C-alpha angles and dihedrals in degrees: 000000000000124000124166114215131185117223094274091046091052090051090051092051089051091053097248106172094211090053091049090053092048091050091047087057102034106027141230130265117213108194134181117238138356100282092057092043092052093046094051096039092051091047092058101027095104094044095064096188101078172183091238118223130217123180118205144184133192111317094000098112107072133176087257090060093043089053090060093058110098119247114256095024120141109241120201113200115205108181133142118281094237135094093279095045091047089052092051091049092049093050091049091048092048090053098044111024094093093060110019138052110248134202132169125211 
């Protein structure tokens, strides 16, 4: 399993309570592939307080990772607009819609 995570995302995955609060307030971006991850992570790198950014590939986002995302967070899904990207977005939505706010770019 390979997931890219910016500094705030790594703190979230480690269970850091301050990071969880920041993400609850400022959101999380889940993006498909390394180019998108790098673009989003660089955009918010200097800010330090979110949104957090995780980059994913097929099979990378597991229930264990979803469980680390704070309830009530706004999740932005940035995946390709093709069959595979639509499938990723649908799986993310199915896993998080009952406890997070979701939007897709």
